[in-house]
C-alpha positions in Angstrom: 0.1 0.0 -0.1 1.2 3.2 -0.7 0.8 6.5 1.0 1.5 9.6 -0.6 1.3 13.2 0.9 -0.7 16.2 -0.7 0.4 19.5 0.6 -2.6 21.7 1.2 -3.0 24.6 -1.2 -1.8 27.4 0.8 1.6 25.5 1.5 1.9 25.7 -2.1 1.3 29.1 -2.3 3.8 29.7 0.4 6.3 27.7 -1.7 6.1 29.7 -4.5 6.1 32.9 -2.8 9.7 31.9 -1.4 11.1 30.3 -4.0 10.4 33.8 -6.0 11.8 35.7 -2.9 15.1 33.6 -3.5 15.4 33.8 -7.1 15.5 37.9 -6.8 17.7 37.8 -4.2 20.2 35.2 -5.9 19.8 38.2 -8.7 20.5 41.0 -6.2 23.5 38.6 -4.8 25.0 38.5 -8.2 24.6 42.4 -8.9 26.7 43.5 -6.1 30.2 43.2 -5.8 32.4 43.4 -2.4 35.1 45.9 -2.8 38.8 44.4 -2.9 40.8 44.1 0.3 43.7 46.6 0.2 45.2 45.9 3.8 46.6 42.1 4.1 47.0 40.3 7.5 50.5 38.6 7.5 49.5 35.0 6.5 47.9 37.0 3.7 50.9 39.1 2.5 53.2 35.6 2.9 50.8 34.5 0.2 50.7 37.5 -1.8 54.6 37.7 -1.9 55.5 33.8 -1.5 57.5 33.9 1.3 57.2 32.3 4.7 55.4 34.1 7.5 58.6 34.4 9.5 60.5 35.7 7.0 58.3 38.3 6.4 57.6 38.7 10.1 61.4 39.2 10.3 61.6 41.8 7.6 59.0 43.8 9.7 61.0 44.2 12.3 64.2 45.4 10.5 62.1 47.5 8.7 62.6 46.3 5.4 59.2 46.3 4.4 56.4 48.7 4.3 54.1 47.7 7.2 51.1 49.3 8.7 50.9 48.8 12.5 47.0 49.0 14.3 47.5 48.0 18.0 49.8 45.1 17.8 48.6 43.5 14.5 50.7 43.7 11.8 49.0 44.8 7.9 50.2 45.0 4.4 49.1 47.9 2.0 48.9 45.8 -1.5 49.5 48.6 -3.6 52.9 49.3 -1.4 54.1 45.6 -1.4 53.6 45.9 -5.0 55.9 49.1 -5.3 58.2 47.4 -2.7 58.6 44.6 -5.5 59.1 46.9 -7.9 61.4 48.9 -5.8 64.0 45.7 -5.1 63.8 44.1 -8.5 67.3 43.4 -9.9 67.7 42.9 -13.5 69.1 40.0 -14.8 72.3 40.3 -16.9 73.1 39.1 -19.9 75.7 35.9 -20.0 76.1 35.8 -23.8 77.5 39.4 -23.6 80.2 38.1 -21.4 79.6 41.4 -18.8 
């Protein structure tokens, strides 16, 4: 014997309304863009630069890399990190010229 369940008519209407609300919220969520994060914490900056967290922390203590200190937290400005990388880049020399 098979027992079936048929929801009451009002429940079907409520489900349809909830589905429409969910569809509208889903569309609005796709339209809203979150601003890109400007300040990175130590873990994020280590991934961004490609250095271990310990090395990055030591560079901060020796004031070799730009850092923002808020209370005791170290934060890194993405733009300044990009500038720091560009400033500390060394051009490769051409071995074919013998120089």
